[in-house]
N, C-alpha and C positions, 0 to 999 in steps of 0.2 A: 498654360501647361509648360513644364520645364522642357529643356532640350530633349528631343526624342531619344529613345534608346539605341540610336544608330551610331552614336559616337562614343568610343571608349578609349581610355588610356590604359595600356597594358602595364603590368608590373615593371617591365623593362623600359618603359617610357615610349614605346611605339604606339601609334594609333592603330586601331583595328577593331575587329568584332569577335566576340566569343563564338565558339562553335555553335552552328545552328542559327546564328543571328545574321541579319542582312548586313553586308559590309558597305552598302551604298547609303551614305549619310544624306539626310536632307541638308539644309543649310544650317549647321549647328550654331554658327555665329548669329545668324538672323534669329533663330529660335531662342537662344540665350538672351539676345537683346529684347525680344518680345516678352519673354518671361520677366526680365528685369524691369522693363517699362510697366508691366502690369503691376508689379509691387510698388514702383515709384508712384504711379497714378493713384492706386488705392490708398497707400500710406499718405500721400500728399493731401488727398481729400479728407482722410481721418484727422490729420493734423489741422487743417483749416477748419473743420467743424469743431474741433476741440477749442481752438482759439476763439471762434464765434461764441461758443458756450461760455467762455470766460467773460467775453464782452457783455453778453446778456446777463450774466451774474452781476457784473459791475453795475448794471442798470436795474437791478432787482427784478429782472424778468426771469424768475426761476423756472417757470413752466417751459419757456422757450430754451432756457439753458439746459434743462433736463432732456428735452427732445433733441437738441443738437448733440448732446453727450451720447445719447442712445445711438443716434445716426453715426457718430464717430466710432463708437465701439463696434457697430455692425460693419463698417468699412475695414476696421482693423481685423475683425474676424475673417472678412473676405481675403485680406492681405495674408493672414496666417494660413489660410487654406491654400493659397498659391504657393507660399513658402513650403508647406507640408508636401506639395507635389515634388519639389526638389529633394526634400529630405527622404521621401519614399523612394525616389529614383536612386539616391545615394545608398539607401539601405539595401536595394537590389544589386548593388555593386556597380552601378553606373557612375562614371566620373564626370562631374560637371566642371567645365573649365571656369576658373575664377578670373574675372576681368574687372576693370575699374567700374564699369556700369553695374555689375552685380554687387560690388562693395557699396556703391552709392545707393543702390536699392535697399540693401540691408540697413544702411544708415538711416534712410528715410523711415523704414519700419520701426527702428529703435526710437527715433525722435518722436514719431507719432504716438507710440506706446507711452512714452514719458509725458507727452503733452496731455494725453487723455487722463493719465493719473493726476497730473497737476490740475486739470480742469475740474476733476471731481473734488479735489481738495479746495479749490477756490469756490466752487459752488457751495460746499458745506460751510466754509468760512463766511461768505457773504450772506447765506441764509441765517446764520447765527447772529451776525452783526445786525441784520435787518430786524430781528425779533428781540434783540437785547434792549432792555429798558435804559441802559446807559450807553446807547450807541453814539460814540464820539465822532463817527465819520458819516458825512452825508453820502448816501450811496448813489444818488442820481444827480447827474450834472447836466 
């Protein structure tokens, strides 16, 4: 979950709480770190599964490659759900502090997304090569 709605940055730069809201923040730094680490963990797993999918494709294990790719996509979906929590909080007017850990988390999410797209391309290419009558490349080593 993103940082709770107990921390706000007012238009004038002061921290505080809107009328009717609790002004007793939990630990926003800890909550933001937890949120960031959730993205990092999920995106890291998605990235790793995508790389494993590519390796399985290289060895013509297309069923395993497909399964790994599906698992990678599921982790990326989980990651996007966590990210959506923050976007929803932002849409409600809550200000999330941006720190290096959050930037790092977003980088992990982007890299995982790219690796999954690449894994799908590799899977398609290796499948075509494996069924091509003029296959110039030995696919298993």
